[in-house]
N, C-alpha and C positions, 0 to 999 in steps of 0.2 A: 931218177925215179923217186928218190927220197924227197925231193922238193914237191913233186906231184902228190906224194903220199901226205905230206904236211898240209898242203892246200886242200886236199879232199877232206881230211879230218876237220879242218877249220871251217870250210865252207858249208859242211853238212852238220856241224856242231856235234860231232860224234863222241868227243871226250871232253869232260870238264876238268878244271883244275882240281887235283886231289883224288880223282877217280882211281879206283883199283880195278884192273882189267883181268878177267879170266880169259885165256886164249885157248880155243879148241885146237889141239895139236895132234894131228894124225901121223906126222912124220913125212908126209908128202911134200912136194916142192912148194905148193901154195901156202900151207900152214907154216912151214919152216921159214919162208921169206917173211910172212906176216909177223911171226915171233921175233925174228931178227930185227925187223924195222921198228917194232914197238919197243924192243929192248934197247936198241941203239939210240932211239929218241928219248930214252930215259923214263918211260912210263912205268908205273908200279904194276907189275904183271905177275900172274901165276899161270901154270899150264894145266890143262885137263885132257887126258888121253883115254879113249875107249878101246878096249881089246874085244872085238866082236867074235873072236874065235871062229872065223869063217875060212881062214886060209892056213890053218895048222901052224907049222913052224914059222911061216911068213908073218902071220899076225903077231906071234911072240917076238919075232925079230923086230917088228915095228915098235913094240912096247919097250924092248931093251934099248933100241936106238934113241927113243925120246927120253928114257931114263938117264942115259949117259949124257945126252945133250943138256938136260935140266941140271944135272950135277955139275957139269963143266961150267955152265954160265951162272950157277948159283941161284936158280929160280925154283920156287916151290912147284911141285908136280902132284896132281891127283890122277890116279889110275882106277878105272872101273872095269872089272871082268864081267862080260855079258854073254849069256847063253842065248844067242840070237835065234838059232834054229828052233830051240824050245819055244821061244816067243812066237815064231812063225807058225808052229804046229798048233799052239794053244789058241792063237788069235786069228788064224786063217788069213794072214796077210802076206804080201810079198817080202822077200828078204830085204829089199830096198826100204820098204815102208817100216818093217820091223826095226831095222838099224836106225832109221830116222827117229822113230818114236822113243826107242830106248835111249838114244843119245840125248835128245832134247829133254826127256824126263829127268835124266841125271844132271844135265846142265842146270835145270831149274832147281833141283835139290841143292846144288852147290851155291847157286846165287842167292836163293831165298830162304834156305833152311839150314841153320847151323847144326840141327839135330843129326844131319847126315854124317857130320864129322865124328860122331861117337859110334858109328856102326862099324862092324867088322869088315865091310866092303871098302871102307875108305882107306886108301893107301897114299901116303904122302912122303916126300923125300926129306922132310925136316922132322924135328922132334915133335912128339905129340903135344907137348906143352905149348907149342906155337899155334895150335889149331884154333884156340879160343879167340885169338885176335884177328882171325880172317873174316873179311867181308868183301864182297865184290859189287861194283856198281854197274859194270857192263860185261857182256860176253862178246869177244871178238871172234868172228868167223872169217875164213879165208876165201869166201866166194869171190869170183872175179867176173870180168865181162863175158867170157865164154860160157861160164856157168849161167849167167843171166840169159843169154840167148837160148841155151838148152832148156832152161826152166820155162821160158816163154813157149817153146814148142811142146814141151811136156803138158803144160796147162792147156794149150790149144787143142791137143789131141784128147784131153779129158773133157772138153766141152765147157771150158771156163768162160766167165764173163770178164769184164775189165778188171775186176778185183784180182783174178788169177793171171790175166794177161799182162798186168803191170809188173809181174814177176817179183823179184826181190827188191827191197828198198835199202838204202845205206844205213838207215836206223829204224828198227822196229822195237820200240820200247827199250828193253835192256840189251837187245841184240844189235851189234854194229858190224858193218862189213866194210872195213877201210880199204879193201882192194877191189871193190866192185868196178872201179874205173879202168883197171889194168887187164890186158889180155893175158892168156896163158903163155903166149910166146914172150911177152915182156917180162913176166915173172921168172920164167926159166932162164932167160938171158941174164937177169939181175943176179940170180943164184949162182950161175956159172962165173960171172965176172967178179963176184965177191967171195967165192970159195965156200958157199953155203951148201952143205951136203944134205941129201934127202933120200927117202926110200921110194922106190917105184912100186905101185900096187899092180900086180899082174892082171887083176880083174878089170883094170881100166880099158883093156883092149877087147874085153869079152862083150860082144854085141847081143848077148842074151838079155842084158839089162837095157831098158828103154833109153836111159840117158846116154849110154855108150853108143847105142844104135843111131841116135840123133847126131851125136858128136862125130862119128866116123862115116856114117852113110848119108845123112840128110844135109847137114850144113855144107859139106864140100860141094854139093850140087848147087847151092846158092852161090858159093864162091865162084864156081865156073860160069854162072849166069851173069854175075855182076861183081866186079872186083871189090867194091866197097859194100858188099851185101851185109856184112856183120855190123858195120858202122850204121847203116840205114835201119837195120832191125833194132839196134840199141836206141836209135832216135825214136823209133815207133814206141818202144817200151817206155821211154821217158815221157812221150806225149800221153800214153795211156795212164801213166802214173799221175800226171797232172789232171787229166780228165776224171780219173777215179776220185781224186781228192775233191774236186768240184762237185761231182755226183754225190759223194758221201755227205757233203755239207748241205746240199739241196734236199737230199733224202731225209736227213735228220730233221730238217725244218718241216718237211711234209709230214713225217710220222708224228712229230710233236703236235701238229694241227689236228690229226684225226684220232690219235690215241688218248684214251682216258686212263689215268693211273690212279688207283685207289688202294694204297697200301701195297700188298703183293699182287693185286689183281690188275692185269693189263687188258684193256678192252678196246676194240675198234668196231664201229658199225659195219655190218656186212655189205652195205650198199657201196662201200668204197672198192669192193672186190667182185661185185656181181658180174655174172657171166651173161648179162643181157645185151651187152654192146653189140652193135651190128657188124662192126669191122673187126677182123681178126687181129689187126694191129692193136686195137684198144684192149682186146682180151689178153694179149701178151703183156701189155703195160700193167694191167690189173694184176696178172699173175706174178709179174716181177715185183710189184709193190708188196704183194702179200708175202713173197719169199723174203724180201729184204726186212720186213717186220719180224717174221717168225724165226729167221736164221739166228738172231741174237739170243734166242732161247734154246738153241741147239737142234732145231728142226732142219732136216735135209731138204734138198730140192725135190727128191722123189716123194717125200711126204707132202710137200707143197702141192705137187700135182694132184695127189689124192684129196687133200683138203679143198683145193680149188674146185674139184669135181663134186665135192660133197656140200657145197655152200647152200644148195637148194634142197638138201635132204631133210629128214625129220630132225628137229632140234635135239640136242643131247649127244650127237656123235662126237667121240673123243679120239684124240691122237696124243702120242707121248714121245717126248725126247728123254734124255738121260735124267733131267731134273724137273722138267715141266710137263704140265698137262694142258692141252688145247681143246676147248669144247666149242662146237658150233651151236649157238643158241638161236632163238627165233629171230632176233634183230642184230645180234652182235657175235663177234668171235672173241672168246675170253681165254686168256692164258694166265696160269698161276702155278706155283710150285706144287709138285706132286705130294710132297710132305708138308701138310699144313696142320698146325696145332693151334686151334682157336681158343683153347681153354684158358689161355692167359687172360681172356676177357673176363674171367671170374674176378680178377683184381679190380675190374671196373664196376662191380656190383656193390652198391652201398645199401646196407640193411638198417632199417629202423623198426621199432616196435612201440605201439602206443594203444591206449584204451580207446574204444569207440565211444564217441560222444553223440548226444542227440542231434547236434548240428553238423555231423560228419557228412561230407559230400564225396561220393566215389569219384576217383580220378579216371576219366575216360578219354581225355584228349591226347594223352601222351602214351604211345605204345611202348616206351621204354620204362614205364612204371608198372609194377605188378603189385596189387593190393590183395592180400590173401587172409583167410581166416586162420589165425595162429593156432587155435585149438584143434584144427583138422590136420595140421602138419605133423609129420614124424621127422623131427630134426636129428642130425644136421642135414641140411640140403647139400646135394652134390651136383657137380657140373660134368657133362660129358658131351660127346658128339652123337649125332643121330645114328641109330643102328637099324639094320633091316628087321622089320617086324614090329618096330615101336608103334604103340597105339596109345591114344589119349582121348579124353572127352572134351572137345573144343567148347569154350564158353559160348553159351547161347544155342547149342545144338542138342538134338536128342541122340543119345547113344554115342558110342565111341567111333574113332576114325583112325585109320593108319596114318602115321605121321608122313609117310611117303605120299599118300593121297592128298594130305593137307598141303604139302609142298607143291605138288603138281597143280592143284586147284588154284593156288596163289602164284603160279608161274615162277617158282623159284628156279634160278639157274643152278647148274651143277656146283658152281663156286659157293652160292648161298647155302646149298644143302650141306656142303662139306664144312662150312665155317659157322653155321648157326649153332648156338649153344643150347643144349637141352638141360633144363634144371629139374632135378628129381628130388623126392624126399628120400629118407633113409632106406626104405624098402624098394626103391627104384621106380615108384610110381611117378609119372611125369607131372610136374607142377606147372611148368611154364616153358613154352618155346620162346626163348628170350627175344624180346623185341617184337613178338608177333601175337601170341595168344596164350592165355592162361587156361588151366583145366577147370571145367565146370565144377568139379567136386571140391575145389578149394576157394570158391568165390565168396565174397562178402554177402551175408544175408542179414535179415532182421535179428536173428539170434546171435550174430557175431558179437563177442565181447572185446576181443583183442585183435588188433590189426597188425599183420606182419607185412611191412612194405619194403619192396626191393626196387632200387633205382639203377638202371643200366646206363652208365655214363660212357657212351661210345663216341 
C-alpha cells in the first residue's frame, strides 16, 4: 500500500518538495492511516482536529485520542471546539452540512490566515512561541474510493451536472486527497496489519444520514448485481472528470467570445440566451450557458430559471447574489458588484481656470469637458452619486427635469445610473452630470468673464 501511496502522490503532483501539510485528523481509521503514511514517508506535517460536540463523551474521547497520538509522535496539533447544533439552528441547514461548512471554514483559517493563531479558540500541542513560524501549503483529507462512490450518488440525487458527478478530485487547489485510490477495506486492512489504532464513530451506522444510507443500503445492491460494480462506477467518475475538464475549457472559450468586460461590468447580449429557439434541446443549451456564466458570480440554478424566464420582460429587472447584481437590460444582461463606489472618478477630473478672450470658442465636441461660468459657481464643487428626487436644468432645455427622467430618456442602464458621477456646487445644486450634460444655469454666456473648465479623463 505504501508503494501505491507514493505513486499516487507523484502521478497526481499532490505534494511538492518543501511543502508543509496540514492533515485533517478525526481519529477514524481513514485519517489515522493517512497521518501515519505521511509521517512515515517523512513529510512535514501538522494535525487539525474538529470537536463537533455531537456525540457527547464520544466526541471528547476522539479529541483526547488524537491529542495523545500527536504527543506520542511529536506532531503539532490544532483543535477547534465547534457548536454544530447552534450553527444548524441559526442557519437552517442539516447537521452534515453544518459540520462540513464549519470544518472547511476552520481549515481555510489555518491555511490562509495566521491571525487565527492569536485567537483564544486556537489550541496547539506546542509552545505558543512556535505558532509564528507555521505555514501550510496543502490540506490533506482522508477521502477514499468508497467515499468517492458515495459522493457520486449524493450528487446524483441532488440533480447535479457533470461538475458534481465527477465527485472529488485528487487535488483541488490547496486540498489534496492522497487516499482517493484506496478502498475502505484496503485502508482498514493496512491499519490492522501495521498496528494503527483508531476510533469508531457510532454514527457511521446510522442511516438517518444520506451518506450512510447510500453506503449501507444502496451500494450493496449494486454489488449484488455486478461484482465489479464499484470499480465500474469509479471508472465512470474518472470519465466524467475528464469530460468536465474538456467542457470547462470549451465553456471558458465560449464565454470569452460573448462576454464584454469593462472594469467591474460584465455584459453579454441577450440574444445568446433568447427563448425563441423552436427546439426544447436548444432552450436547455441556452439556459445551461446562462447558468455557467452567472454561477461564477454566486447565482444559483433556481435564480437562473427565473432570470431565463425574465429575458423578455421589461428592462431593468434585477436579481442579486451575495456580492453581485444582475440586471436585464433592453439588449444585454449586465452583472456588476452590488457595492460600487464610482466617486474615485473625481481623481480623474482635471480643473483649469482662465479668462474669457474675444476669440474664445466653446468646446462642444467632447462630452468629457465641461466649461462653466466661474462667477456663477459656489465653490468648492462636490462629487456624489445620483439620489432619488435629484433635479437639474439640462443645457438647452426649458425648465428643470428629474435626473431619473434624464437617465431614462437617454437609455441609461442600471449600471450607468449607479456609476455616473453627479458634480454639484457647495449648496448641492447640480452643475454637471459628468460626461453627459451640464446645467443651463452655469453655461458660458456673452457676460462670462472667467471660465472654469473641468476635464473628465476616463
